KEVEX-299667 format. One record per residue (C-alpha): residue number from 1; residue in one letter; x negated, y, z. Coordinates in Angstrom, 3 decimals. Layout:
// residues N
<n NUM; res a; c1 X; c2 Y; c3 Z>
...
// end
This chain:
// residues 255
<n 1; res r; c1 10.152; c2 14.831; c3 22.358>
<n 2; res k; c1 12.289; c2 15.930; c3 25.478>
<n 3; res d; c1 15.049; c2 17.217; c3 23.797>
<n 4; res v; c1 16.190; c2 13.994; c3 22.323>
<n 5; res a; c1 14.892; c2 11.801; c3 24.408>
<n 6; res e; c1 18.234; c2 11.251; c3 26.333>
<n 7; res e; c1 20.104; c2 11.016; c3 23.393>
<n 8; res i; c1 18.256; c2 7.856; c3 22.336>
<n 9; res s; c1 19.981; c2 4.759; c3 23.421>
<n 10; res d; c1 20.397; c2 0.968; c3 22.410>
<n 11; res v; c1 16.466; c2 0.600; c3 21.701>
<n 12; res h; c1 15.049; c2 -3.090; c3 20.868>
<n 13; res v; c1 11.565; c2 -3.526; c3 19.209>
<n 14; res a; c1 10.186; c2 -6.978; c3 17.705>
<n 15; res g; c1 6.830; c2 -8.047; c3 15.848>
<n 16; res e; c1 5.975; c2 -10.679; c3 13.189>
<n 17; res n; c1 2.449; c2 -11.704; c3 12.514>
<n 18; res t; c1 1.894; c2 -12.456; c3 9.144>
<n 19; res g; c1 -2.172; c2 -12.902; c3 9.208>
<n 20; res i; c1 -4.223; c2 -16.117; c3 8.550>
<n 21; res g; c1 -1.797; c2 -18.866; c3 8.793>
<n 22; res g; c1 1.165; c2 -16.952; c3 9.344>
<n 23; res v; c1 -0.153; c2 -16.907; c3 12.721>
<n 24; res m; c1 -2.824; c2 -14.927; c3 13.514>
<n 25; res a; c1 -2.284; c2 -11.224; c3 14.342>
<n 26; res n; c1 -4.793; c2 -9.637; c3 12.116>
<n 27; res k; c1 -2.274; c2 -8.971; c3 9.674>
<n 28; res g; c1 2.070; c2 -8.260; c3 10.442>
<n 29; res g; c1 4.448; c2 -5.867; c3 11.159>
<n 30; res i; c1 6.392; c2 -4.258; c3 14.214>
<n 31; res i; c1 9.754; c2 -2.809; c3 13.841>
<n 32; res t; c1 11.499; c2 -0.435; c3 16.380>
<n 33; res t; c1 15.250; c2 0.244; c3 16.242>
<n 34; res f; c1 17.470; c2 2.811; c3 18.276>
<n 35; res t; c1 20.987; c2 5.073; c3 17.917>
<n 36; res l; c1 20.267; c2 8.776; c3 18.348>
<n 37; res r; c1 23.526; c2 10.742; c3 18.073>
<n 38; res g; c1 25.449; c2 8.261; c3 16.406>
<n 39; res t; c1 23.005; c2 7.340; c3 13.999>
<n 40; res r; c1 21.014; c2 3.615; c3 13.860>
<n 41; res l; c1 17.203; c2 4.249; c3 13.370>
<n 42; res s; c1 14.907; c2 1.787; c3 12.222>
<n 43; res f; c1 11.202; c2 2.433; c3 11.897>
<n 44; res m; c1 8.416; c2 -0.348; c3 10.613>
<n 45; res t; c1 4.609; c2 0.172; c3 10.962>
<n 46; res c; c1 2.677; c2 -2.733; c3 8.718>
<n 47; res h; c1 -0.843; c2 -4.074; c3 7.636>
<n 48; res l; c1 -0.133; c2 -6.222; c3 5.100>
<n 49; res e; c1 -2.517; c2 -8.587; c3 3.082>
<n 50; res a; c1 -6.140; c2 -6.933; c3 1.710>
<n 51; res h; c1 -7.701; c2 -6.825; c3 -1.751>
<n 52; res e; c1 -7.232; c2 -7.009; c3 -5.200>
<n 53; res g; c1 -5.596; c2 -9.297; c3 -7.829>
<n 54; res a; c1 -1.969; c2 -10.718; c3 -8.540>
<n 55; res a; c1 -1.856; c2 -13.507; c3 -5.452>
<n 56; res h; c1 -2.901; c2 -10.796; c3 -3.022>
<n 57; res l; c1 0.113; c2 -8.612; c3 -4.813>
<n 58; res a; c1 2.565; c2 -11.494; c3 -4.140>
<n 59; res n; c1 1.486; c2 -11.757; c3 -0.694>
<n 60; res r; c1 2.069; c2 -8.610; c3 0.204>
<n 61; res n; c1 5.243; c2 -8.288; c3 -0.816>
<n 62; res k; c1 5.892; c2 -11.777; c3 0.973>
<n 63; res n; c1 4.225; c2 -10.360; c3 4.198>
<n 64; res l; c1 7.167; c2 -7.935; c3 4.355>
<n 65; res a; c1 9.723; c2 -10.401; c3 4.008>
<n 66; res a; c1 8.240; c2 -12.252; c3 6.505>
<n 67; res i; c1 8.579; c2 -9.628; c3 8.892>
<n 68; res f; c1 11.698; c2 -8.691; c3 8.060>
<n 69; res a; c1 12.793; c2 -12.549; c3 8.453>
<n 70; res g; c1 10.770; c2 -12.493; c3 11.958>
<n 71; res a; c1 11.470; c2 -9.513; c3 13.697>
<n 72; res k; c1 15.207; c2 -8.941; c3 14.616>
<n 73; res t; c1 15.296; c2 -5.907; c3 16.581>
<n 74; res d; c1 18.839; c2 -6.433; c3 18.110>
<n 75; res p; c1 19.506; c2 -9.889; c3 19.728>
<n 76; res n; c1 23.075; c2 -9.648; c3 19.394>
<n 77; res y; c1 22.936; c2 -9.801; c3 15.428>
<n 78; res q; c1 19.902; c2 -12.418; c3 14.358>
<n 79; res m; c1 21.455; c2 -13.661; c3 11.731>
<n 80; res h; c1 20.692; c2 -9.900; c3 10.281>
<n 81; res d; c1 17.638; c2 -7.805; c3 9.631>
<n 82; res a; c1 16.707; c2 -4.115; c3 10.429>
<n 83; res t; c1 17.482; c2 -3.079; c3 6.926>
<n 84; res i; c1 21.306; c2 -4.381; c3 7.523>
<n 85; res l; c1 21.769; c2 -3.189; c3 11.021>
<n 86; res s; c1 20.617; c2 0.463; c3 10.112>
<n 87; res h; c1 21.807; c2 3.654; c3 8.731>
<n 88; res h; c1 18.553; c2 4.396; c3 7.564>
<n 89; res m; c1 15.032; c2 2.523; c3 7.821>
<n 90; res f; c1 11.668; c2 3.921; c3 7.194>
<n 91; res v; c1 8.536; c2 1.626; c3 6.657>
<n 92; res c; c1 4.779; c2 3.106; c3 7.188>
<n 93; res g; c1 1.425; c2 1.732; c3 7.755>
<n 94; res d; c1 -1.649; c2 -0.017; c3 5.824>
<n 95; res l; c1 0.559; c2 -1.307; c3 3.037>
<n 96; res n; c1 -3.032; c2 -2.267; c3 1.085>
<n 97; res y; c1 -1.268; c2 -1.977; c3 -2.524>
<n 98; res r; c1 -3.235; c2 -1.010; c3 -5.003>
<n 99; res i; c1 -3.498; c2 1.062; c3 -8.341>
<n 100; res k; c1 -3.807; c2 -1.332; c3 -11.644>
<n 101; res f; c1 -3.904; c2 -0.792; c3 -15.100>
<n 102; res g; c1 -2.019; c2 -2.697; c3 -17.249>
<n 103; res d; c1 0.587; c2 -5.477; c3 -17.179>
<n 104; res g; c1 -1.819; c2 -8.165; c3 -16.265>
<n 105; res e; c1 -5.003; c2 -8.640; c3 -14.094>
<n 106; res d; c1 -7.475; c2 -8.464; c3 -17.777>
<n 107; res d; c1 -4.989; c2 -7.209; c3 -20.280>
<n 108; res g; c1 -3.928; c2 -3.698; c3 -21.671>
<n 109; res k; c1 -7.680; c2 -3.255; c3 -22.025>
<n 110; res s; c1 -7.023; c2 -1.196; c3 -25.436>
<n 111; res t; c1 -3.975; c2 1.144; c3 -23.226>
<n 112; res r; c1 -6.581; c2 1.721; c3 -20.720>
<n 113; res k; c1 -9.202; c2 2.594; c3 -23.549>
<n 114; res k; c1 -6.718; c2 5.037; c3 -25.060>
<n 115; res r; c1 -6.019; c2 6.897; c3 -21.693>
<n 116; res t; c1 -9.727; c2 6.688; c3 -20.639>
<n 117; res s; c1 -10.591; c2 8.594; c3 -24.371>
<n 118; res r; c1 -7.832; c2 11.236; c3 -24.156>
<n 119; res i; c1 -9.418; c2 11.939; c3 -20.353>
<n 120; res h; c1 -12.557; c2 12.068; c3 -21.798>
<n 121; res n; c1 -11.577; c2 14.634; c3 -24.410>
<n 122; res n; c1 -9.608; c2 16.898; c3 -21.868>
<n 123; res l; c1 -12.366; c2 17.058; c3 -19.443>
<n 124; res t; c1 -14.868; c2 18.042; c3 -22.289>
<n 125; res m; c1 -13.015; c2 20.536; c3 -23.711>
<n 126; res s; c1 -12.037; c2 21.960; c3 -21.123>
<n 127; res g; c1 -15.270; c2 22.199; c3 -19.456>
<n 128; res i; c1 -14.565; c2 20.959; c3 -16.233>
<n 129; res m; c1 -16.602; c2 17.332; c3 -15.497>
<n 130; res k; c1 -16.875; c2 17.373; c3 -12.287>
<n 131; res k; c1 -19.231; c2 15.584; c3 -10.078>
<n 132; res h; c1 -17.458; c2 13.035; c3 -7.626>
<n 133; res a; c1 -19.152; c2 14.758; c3 -4.473>
<n 134; res q; c1 -17.453; c2 18.608; c3 -5.463>
<n 135; res l; c1 -14.141; c2 17.059; c3 -5.319>
<n 136; res p; c1 -11.989; c2 19.189; c3 -3.042>
<n 137; res s; c1 -12.426; c2 17.736; c3 0.561>
<n 138; res k; c1 -8.977; c2 19.220; c3 2.183>
<n 139; res m; c1 -5.792; c2 16.543; c3 1.236>
<n 140; res l; c1 -2.350; c2 18.001; c3 0.293>
<n 141; res n; c1 0.785; c2 16.842; c3 2.609>
<n 142; res g; c1 3.235; c2 14.406; c3 1.092>
<n 143; res g; c1 4.119; c2 10.825; c3 0.270>
<n 144; res r; c1 1.331; c2 8.294; c3 1.427>
<n 145; res g; c1 -2.130; c2 9.129; c3 2.805>
<n 146; res g; c1 -4.511; c2 9.817; c3 5.252>
<n 147; res g; c1 -5.718; c2 6.133; c3 6.710>
<n 148; res g; c1 -8.364; c2 5.679; c3 4.233>
<n 149; res h; c1 -11.190; c2 7.233; c3 5.264>
<n 150; res e; c1 -13.559; c2 5.081; c3 7.728>
<n 151; res a; c1 -16.837; c2 4.348; c3 8.664>
<n 152; res p; c1 -18.980; c2 1.218; c3 6.802>
<n 153; res s; c1 -17.939; c2 -1.651; c3 8.800>
<n 154; res e; c1 -18.379; c2 -5.549; c3 8.843>
<n 155; res r; c1 -14.546; c2 -5.035; c3 7.870>
<n 156; res s; c1 -15.681; c2 -2.985; c3 4.767>
<n 157; res n; c1 -17.538; c2 -5.725; c3 3.258>
<n 158; res g; c1 -14.848; c2 -8.416; c3 3.336>
<n 159; res g; c1 -15.863; c2 -9.880; c3 7.242>
<n 160; res p; c1 -13.651; c2 -11.473; c3 9.810>
<n 161; res d; c1 -10.985; c2 -8.794; c3 9.375>
<n 162; res a; c1 -10.321; c2 -9.633; c3 5.428>
<n 163; res n; c1 -7.772; c2 -12.499; c3 5.036>
<n 164; res i; c1 -6.822; c2 -15.479; c3 2.804>
<n 165; res p; c1 -4.572; c2 -15.531; c3 0.156>
<n 166; res y; c1 -1.628; c2 -17.534; c3 1.944>
<n 167; res s; c1 2.616; c2 -18.153; c3 1.060>
<n 168; res p; c1 4.316; c2 -17.652; c3 4.432>
<n 169; res l; c1 7.449; c2 -18.004; c3 3.054>
<n 170; res p; c1 7.002; c2 -20.537; c3 -0.231>
<n 171; res g; c1 9.604; c2 -20.172; c3 -3.200>
<n 172; res v; c1 9.954; c2 -15.818; c3 -2.206>
<n 173; res g; c1 9.492; c2 -13.846; c3 -5.154>
<n 174; res g; c1 9.585; c2 -16.483; c3 -7.871>
<n 175; res d; c1 6.681; c2 -19.303; c3 -9.021>
<n 176; res e; c1 3.609; c2 -18.693; c3 -7.485>
<n 177; res p; c1 0.372; c2 -16.837; c3 -8.644>
<n 178; res a; c1 -2.638; c2 -18.720; c3 -9.351>
<n 179; res v; c1 -4.655; c2 -18.004; c3 -6.144>
<n 180; res e; c1 -7.804; c2 -16.152; c3 -6.824>
<n 181; res e; c1 -11.194; c2 -16.520; c3 -4.963>
<n 182; res r; c1 -10.780; c2 -13.753; c3 -1.945>
<n 183; res g; c1 -11.480; c2 -10.265; c3 -3.634>
<n 184; res a; c1 -12.774; c2 -11.451; c3 -7.146>
<n 185; res a; c1 -11.004; c2 -8.816; c3 -8.853>
<n 186; res n; c1 -11.650; c2 -5.644; c3 -5.874>
<n 187; res g; c1 -12.893; c2 -2.765; c3 -7.946>
<n 188; res s; c1 -11.975; c2 -3.803; c3 -11.161>
<n 189; res h; c1 -9.897; c2 -0.760; c3 -12.159>
<n 190; res f; c1 -12.447; c2 1.746; c3 -10.588>
<n 191; res a; c1 -13.821; c2 3.454; c3 -13.549>
<n 192; res e; c1 -10.583; c2 4.614; c3 -15.251>
<n 193; res a; c1 -9.554; c2 5.481; c3 -11.605>
<n 194; res r; c1 -11.940; c2 7.427; c3 -10.942>
<n 195; res e; c1 -11.977; c2 9.563; c3 -14.273>
<n 196; res l; c1 -8.114; c2 9.966; c3 -13.390>
<n 197; res i; c1 -8.992; c2 11.484; c3 -10.047>
<n 198; res d; c1 -11.482; c2 13.865; c3 -11.862>
<n 199; res a; c1 -8.801; c2 14.962; c3 -14.116>
<n 200; res e; c1 -6.470; c2 15.270; c3 -11.224>
<n 201; res d; c1 -4.422; c2 13.090; c3 -13.373>
<n 202; res w; c1 -1.668; c2 12.121; c3 -10.369>
<n 203; res k; c1 1.303; c2 11.217; c3 -12.612>
<n 204; res a; c1 -1.283; c2 8.393; c3 -13.963>
<n 205; res l; c1 -2.499; c2 6.919; c3 -10.935>
<n 206; res n; c1 1.001; c2 6.914; c3 -9.463>
<n 207; res d; c1 2.367; c2 5.230; c3 -12.840>
<n 208; res g; c1 -0.557; c2 2.568; c3 -11.658>
<n 209; res d; c1 0.536; c2 2.362; c3 -8.214>
<n 210; res e; c1 1.784; c2 -1.852; c3 -7.156>
<n 211; res l; c1 4.009; c2 -0.598; c3 -4.960>
<n 212; res a; c1 5.684; c2 1.782; c3 -7.194>
<n 213; res a; c1 5.892; c2 -0.932; c3 -9.451>
<n 214; res a; c1 7.539; c2 -3.403; c3 -7.071>
<n 215; res l; c1 10.226; c2 -1.312; c3 -5.596>
<n 216; res r; c1 10.976; c2 -0.762; c3 -9.807>
<n 217; res r; c1 10.833; c2 -4.299; c3 -10.071>
<n 218; res k; c1 12.885; c2 -5.380; c3 -6.674>
<n 219; res e; c1 9.964; c2 -7.556; c3 -5.763>
<n 220; res c; c1 9.901; c2 -6.021; c3 -2.055>
<n 221; res l; c1 11.989; c2 -3.245; c3 -0.108>
<n 222; res v; c1 14.778; c2 -2.936; c3 -2.307>
<n 223; res g; c1 16.888; c2 -0.002; c3 -2.360>
<n 224; res f; c1 14.240; c2 2.039; c3 -0.461>
<n 225; res d; c1 12.285; c2 4.409; c3 -2.599>
<n 226; res t; c1 8.386; c2 5.979; c3 -2.021>
<n 227; res l; c1 7.534; c2 9.747; c3 -2.831>
<n 228; res p; c1 5.059; c2 10.383; c3 -5.474>
<n 229; res c; c1 1.346; c2 11.271; c3 -3.811>
<n 230; res n; c1 0.360; c2 14.230; c3 -5.795>
<n 231; res f; c1 -3.277; c2 14.224; c3 -4.363>
<n 232; res p; c1 -6.402; c2 11.926; c3 -4.644>
<n 233; res p; c1 -6.378; c2 8.401; c3 -3.437>
<n 234; res t; c1 -7.051; c2 8.380; c3 0.158>
<n 235; res f; c1 -8.604; c2 4.545; c3 -0.723>
<n 236; res k; c1 -12.013; c2 3.740; c3 0.189>
<n 237; res v; c1 -12.790; c2 6.400; c3 1.137>
<n 238; res a; c1 -16.420; c2 6.862; c3 3.509>
<n 239; res r; c1 -16.941; c2 9.388; c3 5.948>
<n 240; res g; c1 -18.617; c2 12.208; c3 4.605>
<n 241; res e; c1 -17.976; c2 15.863; c3 2.428>
<n 242; res g; c1 -15.086; c2 15.196; c3 -0.242>
<n 243; res y; c1 -13.974; c2 12.114; c3 -1.578>
<n 244; res q; c1 -16.605; c2 9.263; c3 -1.876>
<n 245; res y; c1 -15.173; c2 6.021; c3 -3.366>
<n 246; res n; c1 -16.394; c2 2.823; c3 -2.201>
<n 247; res e; c1 -16.965; c2 1.404; c3 -6.222>
<n 248; res k; c1 -16.163; c2 -2.215; c3 -5.013>
<n 249; res r; c1 -12.810; c2 -1.093; c3 -4.623>
<n 250; res t; c1 -9.801; c2 0.572; c3 -6.407>
<n 251; res p; c1 -9.371; c2 4.031; c3 -4.981>
<n 252; res s; c1 -5.570; c2 3.444; c3 -4.331>
<n 253; res y; c1 -2.669; c2 5.120; c3 -2.276>
<n 254; res t; c1 -2.746; c2 2.262; c3 -0.169>
<n 255; res d; c1 -1.505; c2 4.107; c3 3.328>
// end
C-alpha cells in the first residue's frame, strides 16, 4: 500500500530449501521481515512435504524447523530466528498438513465407526443426504483455504514434484517414525472425511486437522495459533462445479 510504503524500513528477506536431500527448491520457505511504525513484522510463505502418514507429518514439522534455522532475516542477529526477532509473525502457504482420524495410522477404528454411524443417522433422519456434486460451490472466507483447486496434472498423480521422506535435522521432534512407502497412506481417511463434509460437521473435521493437533502437542510453531476452518476442505479439489474431491487423497485443510 502506497500510504504506508514510506513508513516501512529494515526490510530483510531470506529463504531455505527443504526439498529432496534438503537441497532442492521444490520444497522450502521464504521469510520477509520489516519494521512498520516501530513494530517488527515477519511473514513466512512455505511449501512443506506432501503425502499422508506419520513419517510425512514428522517431516513437515522438520521442514518448518529447517526453514527457521536456515532463513535468518537479520544479518546482525544470525543466532536468532525470525520468531525471536519479531513482535508478530505470520506463517502461510501450502503447509500440506492433512486430516487424520484416530491416534495412529490404522487405529481409532471403533471411534471412526461410531462417528460415521452417528453422521449417517443424522443425515438420514433430517433428509439431507446429499450427492457430492451438490455441495455449495462458494467457499466461506476465513481460516486456511483457497489453494486446493487444481487441474489434473503430473504432480497430482505423484509425479516429479512429489518428494521423498527425509530428515534434514536428525533428532528434531523425538524418535524417527518408520518411513513408509511414499504416498502409501494417501486417501486412507477419505470416506469418513467425505461424510463429515456432507454433514457440514466442521468441528469434527477440524478435530482431525494435523496442524491443529501438532500445535496442541507443541511439535511445531510453538506459540502460534491457527483459526478453525468453518468451510469444506480445499484439498484435493478438481476444477469444476462444487467440491469434487480426488478419492486418492483425504480432503484436508492443507493451504
